[in-house]
C-alpha positions as CSV (number, residue, x, y, z in Angstrom):
1,X,-116.7,-1.1,-38.0
2,X,-116.8,-4.7,-38.7
3,X,-115.9,-7.4,-36.2
4,X,-112.9,-8.3,-38.4
5,X,-111.4,-4.8,-38.4
6,X,-111.9,-4.8,-34.6
7,X,-109.7,-7.7,-34.0
8,X,-106.8,-6.2,-36.1
9,X,-107.1,-2.9,-34.4
10,X,-106.9,-4.8,-30.9
11,X,-103.7,-6.7,-32.3
12,X,-102.1,-3.3,-33.0
13,X,-102.7,-1.9,-29.7
14,X,-101.3,-4.9,-28.0
15,X,-98.2,-4.8,-30.1
16,X,-97.7,-1.1,-29.6
17,X,-98.0,-1.6,-25.6
18,X,-95.4,-4.6,-25.7
19,X,-93.2,-2.7,-27.9
20,X,-93.4,0.2,-25.3
21,X,-92.7,-1.8,-22.6
22,X,-89.6,-3.5,-24.2
23,X,-88.4,0.1,-25.1
24,X,-88.7,1.1,-21.2
25,X,-86.8,-2.1,-20.4
26,X,-84.1,-1.3,-22.7
27,X,-83.5,2.2,-21.8
28,X,-83.4,1.5,-18.0
29,X,-80.9,-1.2,-18.9
30,X,-78.6,1.3,-20.7
31,X,-78.7,3.9,-18.2
32,X,-77.4,1.3,-15.6
33,X,-74.6,-0.3,-17.7
34,X,-70.9,0.7,-17.2
35,X,-69.5,3.8,-19.0
36,X,-67.6,3.0,-22.4
37,X,-64.1,4.7,-22.9
38,X,-64.6,8.0,-24.5
39,X,-68.3,8.4,-24.0
40,X,-70.2,9.5,-21.2
41,X,-74.1,10.2,-20.7
42,X,-75.4,13.2,-19.0
43,X,-76.7,10.7,-16.1
44,X,-73.2,9.4,-15.9
45,X,-71.5,12.8,-15.7
46,X,-73.9,13.6,-13.0
47,X,-72.6,10.4,-11.1
48,X,-69.1,11.0,-11.6
49,X,-69.5,14.7,-10.3
50,X,-71.3,13.3,-7.3
51,X,-68.6,10.7,-6.4
52,X,-66.0,13.5,-7.1
53,X,-67.9,15.8,-4.4
54,X,-68.3,12.9,-2.0
55,X,-64.6,12.3,-2.2
56,X,-63.7,16.1,-1.9
57,X,-65.9,16.1,1.2
58,X,-64.3,13.1,2.7
59,X,-60.7,14.6,2.1
60,X,-61.6,17.7,3.7
61,X,-63.2,16.0,6.8
62,X,-59.7,14.0,7.1
63,X,-57.7,17.3,6.5
64,X,-59.6,18.8,9.4
65,X,-59.1,15.8,11.6
66,X,-55.2,15.6,10.6
67,X,-54.8,19.4,11.4
68,X,-56.6,18.9,14.8
69,X,-55.3,15.4,15.9
70,X,-52.8,14.0,13.7
71,X,-52.8,10.8,15.6
72,X,-56.4,10.2,15.0
73,X,-56.0,11.2,11.4
74,X,-53.7,8.5,10.8
75,X,-56.1,6.1,12.6
76,X,-59.0,7.3,10.3
77,X,-56.6,6.8,7.1
78,X,-55.5,3.3,8.3
79,X,-59.0,2.3,8.7
80,X,-60.4,3.5,5.5
81,X,-57.4,1.6,3.8
82,X,-58.5,-1.6,5.7
83,X,-62.0,-1.3,4.8
84,X,-61.2,-0.6,1.2
85,X,-58.5,-3.4,0.8
86,X,-58.4,-5.5,3.9
87,X,-54.6,-4.9,4.2
88,X,-51.8,-2.4,4.2
89,X,-50.2,-1.6,1.1
90,X,-47.3,-3.7,0.3
91,X,-49.0,-6.7,1.7
92,X,-48.4,-6.1,5.2
93,X,-51.3,-6.3,7.9
94,X,-51.8,-4.0,10.7
95,X,-50.1,-6.3,13.1
96,X,-46.8,-6.4,11.0
97,X,-46.5,-2.9,10.1
98,X,-43.0,-1.9,11.0
99,X,-42.2,1.2,12.7
100,X,-40.4,3.9,10.8
101,X,-37.3,3.8,13.2
102,X,-37.1,0.1,12.5
103,X,-37.3,0.4,8.7
104,X,-34.1,2.9,8.8
105,X,-31.9,2.0,11.5
106,X,-29.0,4.3,12.5
107,X,-25.7,2.6,12.0
108,X,-23.7,2.5,15.1
109,X,-20.4,3.9,15.0
110,X,-17.4,1.4,14.9
111,X,-14.0,2.6,16.1
112,X,-11.3,1.7,13.7
113,X,-8.2,-0.4,14.2
114,X,-4.9,-0.1,12.1
115,X,-1.9,-2.5,11.6
116,X,1.7,-0.8,11.7
117,X,4.8,-2.6,10.2
118,X,8.0,-0.8,9.9
119,X,11.4,-1.6,8.5
120,X,10.5,-4.8,6.3
121,X,13.8,-4.3,4.4
122,X,12.3,-6.4,1.5
123,X,14.8,-8.2,-0.8
124,X,13.6,-9.7,-4.2
125,X,14.7,-13.4,-4.5
126,X,15.5,-12.7,-8.3
127,X,18.1,-10.5,-7.0
128,X,20.4,-13.2,-5.5
129,X,21.4,-17.1,-5.8
130,X,21.5,-17.1,-1.7
131,X,25.2,-17.9,-2.5
132,X,28.6,-16.7,-0.8
133,X,28.1,-13.0,-1.3
134,X,24.5,-13.1,0.0
135,X,25.8,-15.1,3.2
136,X,28.5,-12.6,3.8
137,X,25.9,-9.7,3.8
138,X,23.8,-11.3,6.0
139,X,26.5,-12.0,8.6
140,X,27.4,-8.6,8.8
141,X,23.9,-7.3,9.2
142,X,22.0,-6.7,12.3
143,X,20.1,-10.1,12.4
144,X,17.4,-9.2,9.8
145,X,16.1,-12.5,8.3
146,X,16.7,-11.3,4.7
147,X,16.9,-15.1,3.6
148,X,13.2,-15.5,4.5
149,X,11.8,-12.1,4.0
150,X,9.6,-13.1,1.0
151,X,8.1,-15.9,3.1
152,X,7.3,-13.3,5.9
153,X,5.7,-11.1,3.7
154,X,3.5,-14.0,2.6
155,X,2.7,-14.7,6.2
156,X,2.0,-11.2,7.0
157,X,-0.2,-10.8,3.8
158,X,-2.3,-13.8,4.8
159,X,-3.0,-12.5,8.5
160,X,-4.0,-9.2,7.3
161,X,-6.4,-10.7,4.8
162,X,-7.9,-12.8,7.8
163,X,-8.0,-9.8,10.2
164,X,-8.9,-6.9,7.6
165,X,-7.9,-4.2,9.7
166,X,-9.0,-0.8,8.4
167,X,-5.5,0.0,7.4
168,X,-2.1,-1.5,7.1
169,X,0.7,1.1,7.5
170,X,4.5,0.5,6.5
171,X,6.4,3.2,7.9
172,X,9.4,3.1,5.7
173,X,12.5,1.1,5.1
174,X,10.5,-0.9,2.7
175,X,13.6,-2.5,1.1
176,X,17.1,-3.8,2.0
177,X,18.9,-1.1,0.5
178,X,16.3,0.8,-2.0
179,X,16.9,-1.6,-5.1
180,X,14.3,-0.9,-7.7
181,X,13.7,-4.7,-8.0
182,X,12.8,-5.0,-4.4
183,X,10.6,-2.2,-4.5
184,X,8.5,-3.5,-7.6
185,X,8.6,-7.0,-6.1
186,X,7.3,-5.8,-2.9
187,X,4.7,-3.8,-4.7
188,X,3.3,-6.8,-6.2
189,X,2.9,-8.5,-2.9
190,X,1.0,-5.3,-1.4
191,X,-1.3,-5.2,-4.4
192,X,-2.2,-8.8,-3.7
193,X,-3.4,-7.7,0.0
194,X,-5.0,-4.7,-1.7
195,X,-7.0,-7.1,-3.9
196,X,-8.5,-8.6,-0.7
197,X,-10.1,-5.2,0.4
198,X,-7.2,-4.3,2.7
199,X,-6.1,-0.5,2.7
200,X,-2.2,-0.3,2.4
201,X,-0.4,3.0,3.1
202,X,3.2,3.4,2.7
203,X,6.1,6.2,3.2
204,X,9.7,6.1,2.5
205,X,12.5,5.5,4.9
206,X,16.3,6.5,4.6
207,X,16.8,3.1,3.0
208,X,14.3,3.6,-0.1
209,X,15.4,6.4,-2.3
210,X,18.5,7.4,-4.0
211,X,20.4,4.7,-1.9
212,X,24.0,4.3,-3.1
213,X,24.1,0.8,-1.3
214,X,21.5,-0.8,-3.7
215,X,23.0,-4.4,-4.7
216,X,22.3,-7.8,-6.0
217,X,24.3,-10.8,-4.8
218,X,25.2,-13.8,-7.3
219,X,28.1,-16.5,-6.2
220,X,31.0,-14.4,-4.6
221,X,30.0,-11.3,-6.1
222,X,28.2,-8.2,-4.8
223,X,27.2,-5.8,-7.6
224,X,25.7,-2.4,-7.6
225,X,21.9,-2.6,-8.3
226,X,19.5,0.2,-9.9
227,X,17.8,2.4,-7.2
228,X,14.8,4.7,-7.4
229,X,14.3,8.4,-7.5
230,X,11.4,10.0,-5.5
231,X,9.2,10.3,-8.4
232,X,10.0,6.4,-9.3
233,X,9.0,5.5,-5.7
234,X,5.7,7.2,-6.0
235,X,5.1,5.6,-9.6
236,X,5.7,2.4,-7.9
237,X,3.5,3.0,-4.7
238,X,1.0,5.4,-5.9
239,X,-1.9,3.0,-5.4
240,X,-0.8,2.6,-1.6
241,X,-2.1,5.9,0.0
242,X,-1.2,8.5,-2.5
243,X,-4.2,7.9,-4.9
244,X,-6.4,8.0,-1.8
245,X,-5.0,11.2,-0.1
246,X,-7.4,13.7,0.8
247,X,-4.4,16.2,1.0
248,X,-0.8,16.0,-0.2
249,X,2.3,18.0,0.6
250,X,3.8,19.4,-2.7
251,X,7.5,19.3,-1.5
252,X,7.6,15.8,0.1
253,X,6.1,12.3,-0.2
254,X,4.0,13.3,2.7
255,X,-0.1,13.0,2.6
256,X,-3.1,12.6,4.7
257,X,-5.4,9.8,4.5
258,X,-9.0,9.6,6.0
259,X,-9.2,6.6,8.3
260,X,-12.8,7.3,8.9
261,X,-15.1,10.1,9.8
262,X,-13.5,10.8,12.9
263,X,-9.9,10.2,12.4
264,X,-6.9,11.0,9.8
265,X,-3.6,9.4,9.3
266,X,-1.0,12.0,8.6
267,X,1.7,10.1,6.6
268,X,4.9,12.1,7.0
269,X,8.1,11.7,4.6
270,X,11.1,12.2,7.1
271,X,13.6,10.9,4.9
272,X,16.6,13.0,3.5
273,X,17.4,11.9,-0.2
274,X,18.0,14.9,-2.1
275,X,20.7,15.7,-3.4
276,X,21.9,12.6,-1.6
277,X,20.8,10.1,0.7
278,X,21.3,10.6,4.3
279,X,20.6,8.1,7.3
280,X,19.1,11.0,9.7
281,X,15.7,12.3,9.1
282,X,14.3,15.6,9.2
283,X,10.8,17.2,8.4
284,X,11.1,19.7,5.4
285,X,10.1,23.4,6.8
286,X,7.5,23.5,3.9
287,X,6.0,20.2,5.2
288,X,5.8,21.5,8.8
289,X,3.8,24.4,7.5
290,X,1.5,22.0,5.7
291,X,1.2,19.9,8.5
292,X,0.0,23.0,10.7
293,X,-2.5,23.7,7.8
294,X,-3.9,20.2,8.0
295,X,-4.2,20.2,12.0
296,X,-6.1,23.5,11.8
297,X,-8.5,22.0,9.3
298,X,-9.0,18.9,11.4
299,X,-9.5,20.9,14.5
300,X,-12.1,22.9,12.9
301,X,-13.8,19.6,11.7
302,X,-13.4,17.8,15.4
303,X,-11.1,15.3,13.7
304,X,-8.2,13.5,15.5
305,X,-5.1,13.2,13.6
306,X,-2.3,10.3,14.1
307,X,1.3,11.3,12.4
308,X,3.3,8.4,11.3
309,X,6.9,8.8,9.9
310,X,10.1,6.8,9.7
311,X,12.3,8.6,11.9
312,X,11.8,9.0,15.8
313,X,10.1,12.0,17.4
314,X,11.8,11.6,20.8
315,X,15.4,10.5,21.9
316,X,14.2,7.0,22.3
317,X,17.4,5.0,23.0
318,X,20.8,5.5,24.9
319,X,22.4,2.9,22.8
320,X,21.5,4.7,19.7
321,X,21.6,8.3,20.2
322,X,22.7,9.4,16.8
323,X,20.9,9.6,13.3
324,X,17.6,8.4,14.8
325,X,15.6,11.4,16.3
326,X,14.4,14.0,13.9
327,X,17.0,16.7,13.5
328,X,14.1,19.3,14.0
329,X,12.2,17.4,16.6
330,X,11.8,20.4,19.0
331,X,9.7,22.2,16.1
332,X,7.7,19.2,15.4
333,X,6.8,18.3,19.1
334,X,5.8,21.8,19.9
335,X,3.5,21.8,16.5
336,X,2.0,18.4,17.6
337,X,1.5,19.5,21.4
338,X,-0.5,22.8,20.4
339,X,-3.0,20.8,18.6
340,X,-2.9,17.8,21.6
341,X,-2.0,15.3,19.1
342,X,-1.9,11.9,21.3
343,X,0.8,9.8,19.7
344,X,3.5,9.9,17.1
345,X,4.2,6.3,15.2
346,X,7.6,5.9,13.9
347,X,10.0,3.0,13.1
348,X,13.9,3.1,11.9
349,X,15.4,2.4,15.3
350,X,14.8,-1.4,15.0
351,X,14.0,-1.5,18.5
352,X,10.2,-1.9,20.0
353,X,9.7,1.3,22.1
354,X,7.0,3.4,23.8
355,X,7.6,6.7,25.6
356,X,5.9,9.9,26.7
357,X,7.4,13.4,26.1
358,X,8.5,14.9,29.2
359,X,9.9,18.5,28.7
360,X,10.9,19.0,32.5
361,X,11.8,16.1,34.9
362,X,9.4,15.2,37.6
363,X,6.5,16.4,35.7
364,X,3.0,14.4,36.9
365,X,2.2,11.4,34.7
366,X,-1.3,12.6,34.4
367,X,-0.3,15.7,32.5
368,X,-0.6,15.9,29.0
369,X,2.3,15.4,26.5
370,X,2.7,13.5,23.3
371,X,3.6,9.9,23.3
372,X,5.5,7.9,20.7
373,X,5.4,4.1,19.7
374,X,8.4,2.9,17.9
375,X,7.8,-0.1,16.0
376,X,10.5,-2.7,15.7
377,X,11.9,-4.1,12.3
378,X,9.6,-6.9,11.2
379,X,12.5,-8.5,9.6
380,X,14.2,-9.0,12.7
381,X,12.9,-11.9,15.2
382,X,10.3,-11.8,16.9
383,X,8.9,-10.5,13.2
384,X,6.1,-8.5,14.9
385,X,3.6,-5.9,14.1
386,X,1.7,-3.4,16.0
387,X,-2.0,-3.0,16.3
388,X,-3.4,0.3,17.4
389,X,-7.0,0.1,18.2
390,X,-9.7,2.9,18.9
391,X,-12.3,2.7,21.9
392,X,-15.9,4.1,21.7
393,X,-14.7,7.3,23.9
394,X,-11.6,8.2,21.7
395,X,-9.2,5.9,23.9
396,X,-6.1,4.2,22.2
397,X,-4.7,1.0,22.9
398,X,-1.3,-0.4,21.1
399,X,-0.2,-4.1,21.2
400,X,2.2,-6.1,19.3
401,X,1.8,-9.6,17.5
402,X,4.1,-12.0,16.2
403,X,3.9,-13.5,12.9
404,X,2.8,-16.9,12.9
405,X,5.2,-18.5,10.6
406,X,4.9,-22.0,11.9
407,X,1.1,-22.1,11.4
408,X,1.4,-20.7,7.9
409,X,4.2,-23.4,7.0
410,X,2.1,-26.2,8.3
411,X,-1.0,-25.0,6.3
412,X,0.4,-24.6,3.3
413,X,2.6,-27.9,3.6
414,X,5.8,-26.5,3.5
415,X,8.8,-28.8,4.3
416,X,11.6,-26.1,5.3
417,X,12.2,-27.2,9.1
418,X,13.4,-23.4,9.7
419,X,9.8,-22.2,9.0
420,X,8.2,-25.2,10.7
421,X,10.1,-24.4,13.7
422,X,10.3,-20.7,13.3
423,X,10.3,-19.3,16.8
424,X,13.3,-21.2,18.1
425,X,15.1,-20.7,14.6
426,X,14.6,-17.2,14.5
427,X,15.8,-16.6,18.3
428,X,19.0,-18.9,17.4
429,X,19.4,-17.0,14.0
430,X,19.6,-13.4,15.7
431,X,21.5,-14.3,18.7
432,X,23.9,-16.3,16.4
433,X,24.6,-13.4,14.1
434,X,25.2,-10.9,16.8
435,X,27.0,-13.1,19.1
436,X,29.4,-14.0,16.2
437,X,30.1,-10.4,15.4
438,X,31.0,-9.7,19.1
439,X,33.2,-12.7,19.3
440,X,35.1,-11.8,16.6
441,X,36.0,-8.4,18.3
442,X,37.3,-10.1,21.3
443,X,40.8,-11.8,21.5
444,X,43.3,-13.0,24.1
445,X,40.9,-14.7,26.2
446,X,40.0,-18.4,26.7
447,X,37.8,-19.6,24.0
448,X,35.0,-20.7,26.4
449,X,34.9,-17.3,28.1
450,X,34.5,-15.3,24.9
451,X,31.4,-17.6,23.7
452,X,29.8,-17.0,26.9
453,X,30.2,-13.4,26.9
454,X,29.2,-13.2,23.1
455,X,26.3,-15.2,24.0
456,X,25.0,-12.8,26.9
457,X,25.6,-10.0,24.4
458,X,23.4,-11.6,21.8
459,X,20.8,-12.5,24.3
460,X,20.2,-9.0,25.6
461,X,20.3,-7.6,22.2
462,X,17.2,-10.0,21.4
463,X,15.3,-8.8,24.2
464,X,16.2,-5.0,23.5
465,X,14.9,-5.4,20.0
466,X,11.6,-7.1,21.2
467,X,10.9,-4.5,23.8
468,X,10.6,-6.9,26.5
469,X,11.9,-6.3,30.1
470,X,15.1,-7.3,31.4
471,X,15.6,-8.7,34.8
472,X,18.9,-6.4,35.4
473,X,19.6,-8.2,38.9
474,X,19.6,-11.5,37.4
475,X,21.8,-10.6,34.5
476,X,24.3,-9.1,36.8
477,X,24.4,-12.2,38.7
478,X,25.1,-14.3,35.6
479,X,28.8,-15.9,35.2
480,X,28.9,-14.3,31.6
481,X,28.3,-10.7,33.0
482,X,30.9,-11.2,35.7
483,X,33.5,-12.2,32.9
484,X,32.7,-9.0,31.1
485,X,33.4,-7.0,34.4
486,X,36.8,-9.0,35.0
487,X,38.1,-9.0,31.5
488,X,36.6,-6.1,29.5
489,X,35.4,-3.6,31.9
490,X,36.5,-0.5,29.8
491,X,35.4,-2.1,26.5
492,X,32.8,-0.2,24.2
493,X,31.0,-3.4,24.1
494,X,30.5,-3.7,27.7
495,X,29.4,0.0,27.8
496,X,26.7,-0.9,25.4
497,X,25.8,-4.0,27.6
498,X,25.5,-1.3,30.5
499,X,23.3,0.9,27.9
500,X,20.8,-1.7,27.3
501,X,20.3,-2.7,31.0
502,X,19.5,1.0,31.9
503,X,17.3,1.2,28.8
504,X,15.2,-1.8,29.0
505,X,13.3,-2.1,32.3
506,X,9.8,-2.3,31.3
507,X,7.7,-4.0,28.5
508,X,7.3,-1.8,25.5
509,X,4.9,-4.0,23.6
510,X,1.7,-2.3,25.2
511,X,0.5,1.5,25.4
512,X,-2.6,3.2,26.4
513,X,-4.2,6.6,25.9
514,X,-7.1,7.3,28.2
515,X,-9.1,9.4,25.6
516,X,-8.7,12.7,27.2
517,X,-6.2,14.7,29.3
């Protein structure tokens, strides 16, 4: 072989070695590079299987650890997450990880409170010109502030919007005498309150349905006005309790409303308006049966029930013994006491009263018997409403509060002096109306004596309506009382004064229930 051929052979050998080295380098790089989607080499498959095997072994170890000691397993899991991610999932570090109880707090039960208002006797301003006929009606009435009832309801609506009770209850006699225009106007005011998130519940009173005394007053003319039927009453007020009822009586305008998970309100229609309107009240026999079914259902669920009606459950007044107490009150009392109902709320009487039922004289005060709260008329000064509050242990407490008309008038820039000085005006109005009615019944006595006697009667009536105590000894030592004794001792009016004095010896504006008997 020539020297030149040897050189070329050596070059080819070196070139082949170099190519072999480059090939080895390429192959090593290829097998160590990431896998492309959809492709997998045998070496890569082996690596994935190895990783899956390791993962399965790790999960088996963790499972065994969790079964043996759960707290240790949790620590191992937390440690692994910290090692892999350096922090807790969700961005929380170990130091700020919340406990499960803190993440899902149990909401504490908040006992409810309700406001009860009765005998509003609303009258629509569109139905009068406040002229002669209207004035005459007011003078013959029992002291209701009909001239300012629209403003009073505005004050009440604003106060309820501010306090936000769990429910506002109107327990009958929503209108002056059942005028359809008055019902519709009142419903508009209640709609404003409901739109502010306050639940409103209503039931009818004896003035509200099929009332033949519905009237309008323009100039010197009193003219009959359209009243409403039971169906029309429901149509006007359906969104104020009836639409939210969990049960309704099919034979009356009674219904059950859920106050909260522990309490129901039993709204009872005690008015008699078919075929004609009556003053007195009665719970229909079919309604009593419905009541029993609802009370039994509540008992099974551990629910407390508060019944509310327009007419009174108990004999509440010596002065007004007729057409106030339910005609079948004994039957209703027995039913409610069988289920140990704590209190019955009513209105109708136009007096603020609280009383505990006593079937036998001398029965111990701490023995269980149902009590009754009678709310006075919101239209009669002091124009107050009741507040019933629940305690944590099922206790109940009732208090009253006067509508703050003076604050409302000042805040809204009203210029009517009667509203700006409402406390004084309201008292003078009530005493003045009643005193004048009594004065007109007297005769043949000196003018000065009749005025003093009539004034005393008016003042006693004011306190009687408000449920405030009367100092009998002080009254009997008053000159005006001695004038009654000397001049008209046998008159019906003096008998009424004696009834008031015997009937008002304590404050009826508070009531308490201990929670159990």
